[in-house]
MARLUMSE-481424 format. One line per field, with one value per residue (C-alpha): residue number from 1; y, x negated, z. Coordinates in steps of 0.02 Angstrom, whole numbers. Each point is the difference from the previous one (the first is absolute). Layout:
REM residues N
resi [NUM/...]
c2 [Y/...]
c1 [X/...]
c3 [Z/...]
REM end
This chain:
REM residues 498
resi [1/2/3/4/5/6/7/8/9/10/11/12/13/14/15/16/17/18/19/20/21/22/23/24/25/26/27/28/29/30/31/32/33/34/35/36/37/38/39/40/41/42/43/44/45/46/47/48/49/50/51/52/53/54/55/56/57/58/59/60/61/62/63/64/65/66/67/68/69/70/71/72/73/74/75/76/77/78/79/80/81/82/83/84/85/86/87/88/89/90/91/92/93/94/95/96/97/98/99/100/101/102/103/104/105/106/107/108/109/110/111/112/113/114/115/116/117/118/119/120/121/122/123/124/125/126/127/128/129/130/131/132/133/134/135/136/137/138/139/140/141/142/143/144/145/146/147/148/149/150/151/152/153/154/155/156/157/158/159/160/161/162/163/164/165/166/167/168/169/170/171/172/173/174/175/176/177/178/179/180/181/182/183/184/185/186/187/188/189/190/191/192/193/194/195/196/197/198/199/200/201/202/203/204/205/206/207/208/209/210/211/212/213/214/215/216/217/218/219/220/221/222/223/224/225/226/227/228/229/230/231/232/233/234/235/236/237/238/239/240/241/242/243/244/245/246/247/248/249/250/251/252/253/254/255/256/257/258/259/260/261/262/263/264/265/266/267/268/269/270/271/272/273/274/275/276/277/278/279/280/281/282/283/284/285/286/287/288/289/290/291/292/293/294/295/296/297/298/299/300/301/302/303/304/305/306/307/308/309/310/311/312/313/314/315/316/317/318/319/320/321/322/323/324/325/326/327/328/329/330/331/332/333/334/335/336/337/338/339/340/341/342/343/344/345/346/347/348/349/350/351/352/353/354/355/356/357/358/359/360/361/362/363/364/365/366/367/368/369/370/371/372/373/374/375/376/377/378/379/380/381/382/383/384/385/386/387/388/389/390/391/392/393/394/395/396/397/398/399/400/401/402/403/404/405/406/407/408/409/410/411/412/413/414/415/416/417/418/419/420/421/422/423/424/425/426/427/428/429/430/431/432/433/434/435/436/437/438/439/440/441/442/443/444/445/446/447/448/449/450/451/452/453/454/455/456/457/458/459/460/461/462/463/464/465/466/467/468/469/470/471/472/473/474/475/476/477/478/479/480/481/482/483/484/485/486/487/488/489/490/491/492/493/494/495/496/497/498]
c2 [4620/184/87/113/87/-39/33/-137/-11/-131/-19/-57/-1/83/62/185/114/125/182/17/-154/68/163/-94/-98/160/85/-153/-12/187/67/150/136/-84/-27/186/32/-128/76/175/-62/-70/165/88/-126/-20/167/-75/-47/122/-13/47/85/-61/145/-34/-185/32/118/-115/-153/85/51/-174/-83/117/-32/-186/-167/-39/-32/-171/-56/-79/135/-126/-79/76/83/-127/122/57/-112/77/-116/71/-125/83/175/86/42/178/43/-21/152/97/-33/-184/52/55/-178/-14/165/-57/-159/103/102/-159/-64/164/-8/-181/45/147/-109/-129/134/72/-170/-77/151/6/87/85/122/141/177/150/45/-173/14/170/-70/-148/112/116/-149/-54/178/14/-150/54/-99/-40/51/-151/-61/47/178/17/-59/116/147/-44/-9/181/51/-78/75/-129/66/-26/-163/-71/52/-94/-154/26/9/-160/-90/62/-63/-175/6/-99/47/-96/112/-127/26/-129/1/-30/128/-110/-10/189/21/-121/82/183/-4/112/-22/-119/118/138/-114/-66/177/64/-159/33/174/-67/-128/147/65/-23/-128/-92/-157/61/-57/-156/-150/-132/-17/-13/165/83/-44/47/171/34/-45/105/148/-25/-13/-178/-83/-66/-86/-186/15/77/-145/-127/78/19/-173/-114/52/-176/-70/145/-39/-179/59/-109/103/-126/0/190/1/-125/92/168/-66/76/-66/-61/130/141/-68/-13/182/57/-95/87/169/-54/-40/186/48/30/-137/101/184/53/-69/172/61/-146/65/-41/-128/-23/-39/69/-122/28/-148/-76/-80/65/-132/53/-92/1/-87/-185/15/114/139/-6/153/46/163/78/175/-29/-82/130/-8/10/34/33/185/66/120/-144/-82/161/16/-175/39/154/-24/97/-121/-105/-191/4/111/-109/-157/78/51/-172/-82/117/-33/-187/16/111/-120/-145/100/39/-183/-53/120/-67/-181/44/68/-148/-129/80/17/-184/-57/110/-75/-175/51/72/-156/-116/112/57/-56/107/152/-34/-58/41/-86/-151/-56/17/-156/-78/53/-17/100/-156/-16/180/-10/-150/94/165/-87/64/-74/1/115/126/-8/26/154/67/-6/60/164/18/36/-30/105/-128/14/-65/132/24/-158/-44/-118/-125/-12/-109/-133/-114/-183/-96/-136/-141/-7/-154/23/-7/183/121/146/139/6/185/-45/-126/133/115/-136/-32/186/12/-151/73/173/-78/-118/9/90/-105/-160/38/-123/-116/-51/-172/80/107/-156/-84/147/12/-187/20/127/-125/74/-129/82/-53/76/61/90/89/50/66/102/67/55/87/92/57/-90/-66/-180/-39/1/178/60/-60/135/-53]
c1 [-5788/52/71/152/130/185/163/119/161/64/147/-17/103/-72/68/-18/63/130/-45/140/-62/-176/68/92/-156/-105/126/5/-188/-34/-28/101/-119/-30/188/29/-123/87/170/-65/-66/171/81/-111/35/187/93/167/-77/-11/-57/116/-72/38/114/109/4/59/137/57/-4/118/115/1/35/146/78/-31/13/-185/-17/78/-128/-166/-130/-139/81/-49/143/90/22/-180/-35/16/70/-22/125/139/-37/117/-69/-59/128/147/87/-96/134/-51/-160/99/5/-188/-27/111/-103/-160/77/43/-177/-68/115/-47/-184/25/96/-137/-133/88/31/-173/-113/-123/52/-171/45/-123/55/-62/-111/-80/-31/-82/-114/-48/-38/-102/-103/-35/-42/-121/-103/-164/-134/-155/-172/-90/-169/-81/69/-66/-173/-5/46/-146/-115/44/-55/-173/-157/-14/-52/103/-85/21/182/34/-79/104/160/-49/-32/163/92/-63/61/161/146/-77/-154/-123/-115/56/-160/-180/-136/-77/168/17/-176/35/166/-56/-188/-26/-156/20/-82/124/151/-64/-36/175/79/-87/76/176/-19/-21/173/161/69/-147/-48/61/-92/-67/-30/55/71/-170/-59/167/-11/-184/36/131/-119/-139/120/35/-187/17/-140/-82/156/35/146/-115/-123/142/63/-176/-67/146/140/34/13/112/119/15/11/-148/-36/-118/-108/-5/-51/-141/-59/-12/-53/144/141/166/93/-100/36/185/5/-96/118/147/-80/-33/185/37/-92/95/-28/94/-58/128/149/63/1/96/168/148/92/136/160/168/143/187/96/134/89/34/30/60/62/189/62/-43/-31/-89/62/-72/10/-75/-92/122/-62/-153/96/71/189/49/166/67/11/177/-64/-31/164/88/-106/49/184/-2/93/-129/-139/-56/0/-190/-6/124/-95/-165/80/77/-173/-75/144/-24/-185/37/129/-122/-133/123/49/-184/-37/148/-53/-177/58/116/-134/-128/132/53/-182/-29/151/-67/-173/74/107/-150/-123/111/-131/-130/115/16/-175/-124/-127/-26/178/-11/71/-55/112/-11/78/87/96/59/40/115/101/8/44/-142/-159/-158/-84/139/-40/-185/40/123/-124/-151/-61/154/-9/116/9/26/6/-182/-58/-8/-45/-9/141/-126/-75/145/-30/-135/-44/2/-77/92/5/8/189/22/44/-99/-108/-58/-186/8/52/-142/-125/68/-25/-179/-38/70/-102/-163/38/15/-150/-156/-128/-140/93/103/129/-54/120/16/48/131/72/10/91/122/32/42/132/74/-75/-79/-143/-166/-167/-31/168/-53/-163/100/118/-146/-86/159/4/-181/-57/-179/-42/-29/-191/4/127/-105/-68/-150]
c3 [972/-12/151/-12/107/-17/91/54/99/119/119/180/158/154/166/35/138/-56/33/128/94/-1/73/138/47/2/117/114/15/19/178/55/-57/-168/-18/18/-141/-112/34/-34/-166/-43/49/-127/-138/26/5/56/169/144/179/143/153/176/42/-151/42/178/-60/-139/114/120/-142/-73/167/26/-170/-30/87/-17/187/-20/-128/43/-31/-20/-153/-167/-93/-106/-143/-10/-149/-170/-134/-175/-68/100/-65/-119/-173/-16/-135/121/73/131/131/5/89/154/69/-16/89/144/6/13/141/97/-22/66/151/37/-3/118/122/-2/20/153/81/-25/18/143/160/-1/-140/-7/35/-97/147/-2/-186/24/136/-109/-149/111/57/-179/-51/146/-56/-76/-90/102/-60/-73/60/-165/9/179/-52/-152/112/113/-151/-42/175/-16/-75/-139/-171/-157/-48/174/4/-160/77/158/-102/-91/166/76/-153/43/182/28/113/146/-7/-72/-149/-128/-105/51/-30/-135/-91/7/-68/-142/-49/14/-37/152/106/146/124/-44/22/167/62/-46/71/166/1/-36/140/120/-47/96/36/81/-95/-170/-158/85/-110/125/176/82/-75/41/186/10/-79/133/141/-78/-10/186/38/66/-98/160/66/7/-121/-132/20/-14/-162/-70/40/46/-119/-65/177/48/-143/63/182/51/155/82/-158/2/184/-31/-156/87/170/98/108/-70/102/-79/-173/39/57/-155/-115/84/-39/-180/-17/29/-159/-163/-131/-133/6/-130/96/54/-180/-75/-64/109/-106/128/-91/53/-20/5/77/-110/147/176/136/172/153/11/155/-17/-187/-121/-113/-176/-114/-167/-24/-122/42/-110/-144/-121/-19/-183/-83/-174/-39/-20/-133/-121/44/-49/-156/-52/26/-108/-164/-99/51/-148/6/-4/154/94/-46/59/165/15/-15/129/121/-24/41/149/71/-17/94/141/10/3/143/98/-30/53/167/28/-41/117/137/-15/7/153/86/-27/62/160/22/-14/92/144/129/-87/13/186/53/-138/-112/114/-39/-190/-83/-164/-144/-188/-140/-64/164/-6/-186/28/132/-94/-163/-109/-73/105/-128/33/186/-41/-104/129/146/-99/73/112/187/147/157/138/191/-6/-124/-189/-96/-184/-46/-70/174/58/-134/69/-3/161/106/85/189/109/18/-190/-22/-106/52/-115/-40/41/177/11/-56/135/130/-58/4/177/58/-65/72/173/-12/108/-108/74/-46/-157/-60/-140/-138/81/166/-86/-84/171/80/-144/10/184/-53/-122/-160/-115/-95/-78/46/-178/6/160/-86/-149/110/102/-160/-59/167/-27/158/7/45/184/-8/-72/130/147/115/105]
REM end
């Protein structure tokens, strides 16, 4: 049967997100810094939008409050006339004077937004001096020299010939950020066809570079290189690493003592000195990936309650440019020009409304979080209560996926420090009284128990279960083991100090 290509058409129904809805979801999910980038992109694409600076906002807010009765309105409610209904628009062939009502409507929207901005903005508004200090700090940050660059600089200071330097560069290229050689000598010989003796000789030279222990192929070699650099090859710790590395990894100190014919106390002291060595020689050269976050919500103690404010200082304030309003009102403007401006104004108004709804949604979610986690705000992590996004969504009146998008990448500045909003949504365990306790609080309790344990008699998982049961927390042993693993805490037999 012959094969052929043909075109065909078919009709089907499918659900798709409208572009405006996609834009609203993107604004809701974007953190503050990313939101600023999205708004700046819209400012470039839509010429009828403009950003107002803080000084203009303060001046205009005072003027508006003096001329209108906006004080009686609830500033947290979105303006009722923000929506833009194309069906109510006048056709473009009507007289130009009919646009006056629409311009007055735009002015009222602008005033409503300014009132809301002034009423809900954070009390911690940055001054020009603070902004200059912050910018100076960012400008002062410099990139650190990488481990590979440091090693290559040391190669240039050696007396290696050209061929050896090429081998050195090849070896350094195979050293990871921790300072370990990722390939074996045999693998390097196979991939480069270079003599094994030459590679081993150059590798020995690189292992004499700073930092001590660099270019090692495993932990044992790394620690031995550091002791050799310190001329401690005759010490007990060198013998332990050389001959009893497996037992050391499992902390079998009695086995090490019997194998080397020394006392347990001597082994314990040697192990303590080994712990001072650096297992990752390249640690100091790893780039500082510390992230700087800008809180979306500021929570402060206010008498018996808490004051909750959004960080409107970092959210650009947009408005419709008066220049395009005037251009639209000019009689000589063609219907095509007015229709183009009308579309841009419609898009700009929807963006302003989306920004306002974003702030209101995040603020309402933050209020519910503070309401449910008031004990956390007062006492800390140990009082964190279990809370799900479904519970908050029901109170706020949105879908749980909206809550998930709203808290994604957002941070809150609380009396206990800065926390990601997702941190407050945790599952829980039942207590003997029937109430719930957050698993984060249980982890904190386990961590505190282990930090206070007797190192010679560390707590087993069964003992931790017993102590938690005495406090009214019902938990299984495997759950304790899971939480301990998440806290990066070793089992009891590996924590024991003889």
